[in-house]
N, C-alpha and C positions, 0 to 999 in steps of 0.2 A: 217327792212331796216337800223337799225344803225349797226347791226352786220355785214350786208353786205357791208356797206361802209368800215369798218374797215378790213374785210377779203379781200376785192378788193385791198386796198392799201397794205396789207401784201403781197398779190399775186403778186404785181406790184414790190414791194421792194425786192423780192426774185430773181428775174432775174440777178442782177449783180453777185450773187454767181456764176453762171455758164457761165457768159460772158467772164471774163478776169482774169489773175493772176496779181500779184503785188509783189514786194519784200518784203513789210512788211508782208504781209500775209505769205508768203514762210518762212520768218525768225522766226516768232512767231510759226508757225506749226513746224519748224525744233527743236526750243527749246523744245517744248512739248513732241516731239517723241524722242529726246535725253534723256530728264528726264526719259521716260520709260525705255529706254535701260540701262541707268545707274541703276535705281532700279533693272532692271532684272538680271543684272550682279554684283549687290551688290556693286557698286562703286558709290554711291550716293555722298559720300564725295568729289569726284573729279569732279563732275558734271560741275560747273562753270569755274574750272581751265582748263578743257580739251576744253571747248567752247572758252575760252579766248586764249588758245594756238592756236586755228583754226582760230583766227580772227572773231568768231561768238558770242562776248560778248553779255551779257543780260541786257535789260534795264528795265525790269518789276519785280515785286515781285515773289518770289517762290510760293506764295499761288496762284497767277494768272496763273503761269505756270502750276501748279498742277490741277487746275480746267479745263484748255484746254487739260492736258494730259489725265484726268479721261474721257473727252469727245471723245478723240481719241481712248481710251483704246480697244473698240470693234473692230475698225479696225485693230489696232495693233495686237491683239490676233489672229484674222483671218489670218493675215499675216504670224505670226510666226507658228501658228498650221498647215495652209495648205501649207505653202511654195509658196505663191503666188507671182508673180513678184510686187515689190513696185512701184506703180505710185504715185509719190509725189504730184501730182496735186489732186488725190482723198483724201488725207489727208487733203490738203489745202481747197478743197471744201467743206468737211465735218465740218472743224473748221468754215468756214464762215457761214454755217447754224447756228451753235451756236450764232454768232453774229447777225444774222438775228433775231433769237428767243429772244435774249436779248433787241434788239431794238423794237420788238413788246411789250415786258414788259415795255419798257420806254414810249411807245405810250399809253398804257393803264394806267400808271401812270400819264401821262399828262391829260388825260380824266378825272381821278378821281380828280385830283387836280382843274381842271376847274369847276367840280361840287361843290367841296368843297367851291370855292370861289364865289359861287352864280350863275353860269352860267347855262343854259338850257342844257337838255341832248344832244340835236341837236348840240349845239356850242360845247360841250364836246368831242362828237365824231368826229367832224370837226377837232378839234385841234389834236387829236391823228393820224388821217389819214395825216394832214399836215405834222406832224413829219416824219411819215414813208415815204412818197413820196418826201420829200425835197431832193434837190441834195446833200447837204453834207452827208444825212444818206444814202441815195441810193448807191451812188458812193464811198464815201470816208470812210464811216463806213462798210457797209456791203460789198461794192465791193473790197475795198483794204483790210478789215479784220483787222482793228484797234481795239485794246482793250479799247479804250476811252469809248465805249458804257457801259461797266461795271460800271465805275465811274459815268456815266450820270445816268444809272438806279438807283443805290444805292442813289445818291444825291436826284432823284425824290422820291424814297420810303421815305427818311428821311424827305423831305419837307411835304410830304403827311401825315405821322406820326405825324409831329409836328402840322399841321393844325387840325389833331384829337385829339390834346392834348395828345399824348402819347410821351412825351418827351424822356424818357430813351431810348425806342426803337428807336426813330429817332437818338438819340446820336449814337447808334450802328451802324446804317447805314451810317451815316455821316463819322464815323471811317472807314467803309469799302470803302466808296466812295474816301476818301483821300487815303486810301492805294492803291486803284487801280490807280488813278491819282490825282496828287497835284493840278490840275486845279480846282478841286471842291472847293478848300479853297477860291477861288474869290467868290464864292456864299455863301459858309458855314460862312466865318468870319462875313460878314455883318449881318446875321441872328442872330448870337451868340451877336454880339454887340448890337444889338437893343433890344433883347428880354431876354437876360440873367440877372439874379437878384443875388445878393450876398448872397446866402442861401445854405443849404445842398443839395436841389435838384439839382441846378446848378453843384455843385462840384461832385455828382454822375453822372449827365449827361457827364461831362467832362472826369470823370473816364472811363465811358462806351465807349466814343468816341476813348479814347486812348488805351483801351484794345486791339483791332484788331490790331493796328499798333505794340504796344508792342510785342504781342504773336508772330506776323509774323517775326519780327526783331530777337527775342531770338531764335525761331525754326530754322530760317534760319542759324543763326551763329552757332547753335549746329549741324545742318545737313549737311551743305555744306560749304566747305572752299573757302574763298575769293570770295563770291558771290557778293558783292557789288562794287567791285573794278571797273569794265568796266562801269556800270552805272553811277558811280560817275565821272569817267573819261569823258564821254561823256556829262554829264550835264555841267561839268565845262567848257569844250571847245566850246559846240555848244549853250547851252540854257542860262544860266545865264548871261553871257556878254551881251545879248540883252535887259535885263531888264534894264541896265544903259546905253545902247547905245544913246538914245535921251535925250539931256541935254542942258541947258541955263547956261552959265558961270559955266560950271562943276557941275551943280545940276541936277541930273537925274528926268525926269519929270514923269515917270511912278510910282517910289515909292512914290513920293510926292503927286501926285494925289490920288494914292490909300489910303495914310495916310489921306488925307483930307476927302475922302469918310467915311473912318472909323471912324474919329474923329466926323464927323456929325452924324453918326449912334449912336456912345457912348453917345453923348450930348442929342440926342433925347430920348435915354433910361433913362439917369440920370433925365431929366426934365419930364419924363413920357408922352411924347407926341408921342411916336411911335406908328403908326398904324400897322394894320394886314398885309397889302400888300407892305410896304415899304421895307422890307428885298430883296423882289424880285426885286424892281427897282434898290436898291443899288448893287446887284449883276450884275444886266443888266448894270449898269454904269461902273462897274469894268472891265467886260469883254469888253465893247465898248472901254474904255481906251487901254486895252491890244492889240486889234486888231488894233487900231490907232497908239499906240507909240511903241510896242513891235514887233509883228510878226503876220502878216495876213495869217496864214498857213492853208492849206485846211484840215489838219487832224484835226484841232480844231474848224472847223465851226460846227461841230455836237454839241458841247458845245453852241456855238451861236444860233443853230436853237433851241435847248431846252430852253434856257434862254428867247429868244425872244418870244416863245410860252407862257411862264409863265408871261411875261409883257402883252402880249396880252390878257391873262385871266383877268387881272385887269383894262383892256381898256374897254371904253363903245363904241368906234367907231369900231366895229369889222371889217367891210368891208374894212374901210381904212387901218386898221392894216394889214388884209390879203393881200391887195394890194401891201404894202411895204414888206411884208414877200415874196412874189412871186418875188419882184424886187431884194430882197436879195438873192434869189436861182439863178436868172439869172445872178446876179453879180458874185456869186460863180462860176458859169460856165464859165463865159468869163474871169475871173481872170486867170485861168489856160489853157485855151484851146490852147496856143501857148507855154508856157514855160516849162510845167511838162512833160518831155518825157517817165518818168517811171510811171506816172498816167495812168489809163487805158482808162476810157471815155474820158478824156479830151486831149489825145493824137491824133492829127489828122495827124501826119505825120507817126509815126511807133509805134507799140507796139507787144507784144507776146501774144497771145491768149491762153485761158484756154483749149478750144477745140483743139486747135493746139498741146499744150504741151501733152494732153491725147492722142492723136493720133500718137505722135512722131514727128510732124512737128513744129519745134520750130524756124524756120525762122522768122525773123521781117516782118511784114506786113507794106507795104508803100502805100499810095495812093497820086495821083495827084491832086493838088486843082486847079480848073479852075480859081478861083478868090482867091489867097492867102490871109489868114487871116493877117491883118496889125499888126504889132509889138506892136503898142499902145492899142489893144485889151485888153490885160491883165491890163493895168492901167486904162482903162474904166471899166472893171469889178470890179476891186478893189474900185474905187471910187463909183460906185453904190452900191456895198455891204455895204462899210462903211456908206454911206449916209442913206440908207434904216435902217440900225442897228440903228443909232443915232436918227433917226425920230421916230422909234418905242419906243425907250426908253424915249424919249421926250414925247410921246402921252399922256401917264397918267397925266403928269404935265400940258399939255396944256388943259386937259379935267377938271382940277381940281375945276374950278369955275362954269363948266357947269352943267345944270340940268341934270337928266338921260335921255339917249337917247331912244326914243320910238323904240320898237322892230317891225317896220312897215313891210308890205309885201315887199316892194321894198327893204328893207335892207336884208331881208332874201334871195331874189332872187339874190341879188348881192353877198352876201356871197357864195351862191351855185354857182354862175357863176364863182367866183374866185377860188373856190375848183375845178371846171371843168378845168379851165385854168391852174392850177396848175398841174393837171393829164395830161393835153395835152403836158405841157412843158416837164415833166419827160418822158412820152411816146416818145416824139420827141428825146430826149437824148438817149433812149434806142434804137429806131430804128436807129439813126446815128450810134450808136455803132455796131450793128449788121451788118449794111452796110459796116462799115469800116474793121470790124475784121473778118468777115464771108466771 
């Protein structure tokens, strides 16, 4: 039964792979295929310079591009050897299958972490299924084809290894997670500040964590010319200014709030009062502050889904937490239902379908809404998302002085009912998508 639940969740989550296309998945696939072409022609050194010249600069690490290129290699070889017409959407769809598999790996890691934190097998499987069928993962990760899932998966592997007291292996996966996406630092740094000790073992762990990053940077500099120019340019212009955007009397609130959380973590470490699960809560608070003060972007909701489930793992009121988690998914859906014209599921006005591209019909699809969605729907969704996020992170603190919650039959039925509701909501979003785009 447990395997069937995860299998059903995985089968549901794979549907966005074939439903629609997105510019992010298109770009990431393009970078991977261009990497293969430059290797084939022996011109790897000019890989980044050629892309930059064509206005297609790279945002991710060379190693990540290489992983996707290796995944695309069988299709690329078939295309080259048999001289078949190149349908770009086939490359993109094949790439998104990789994203789907990585998210299955992340769901399995969430289940293992739940078990390590003392949850029963049924709750562990439920958590893994909840991750796979959440709206951020289904539509923003698997559907859009974002590489954030690699960073999430490696971080979850790192946390699981840390809980198993395999610290040096955990450090390697933490380094790989940071290499994929720097967002992982918002969860990794609190863990380090809470539990690291001034000894040789900590020094070795830091060395192992830095090793993947150093190797990637050095190998990239040796192999490819000017690889980091475009990524740095985009980060400076788009991302970093947002970190300091919200301020009072010219004091940026997000960095101050993060430093306060980190200082509390370090204090508890020095005083020897850090508990096993507090690192998870601290990471949840930093993500919560980020979404509230910096940017509530759909692409990064996948991190929010994973972090919230980790917080739920240490909560005792699972039914209440799952109810809030469902509210978070509803808010994520409502937040972009009007504004994002390039996102697939959440564009009710126009979009380009994957099946349309494959058949050569690339005309935009439009639908007439009998009852147009109000403009404030997005604001309602964002408020609901943030409110549920904050409440879930607060939940373990509210439960701190309570006795253990009895695992009653009513609680079990409530949790199962909420899982069914989550499935129904996700299935509704799929049905809506197919009705609009097909």
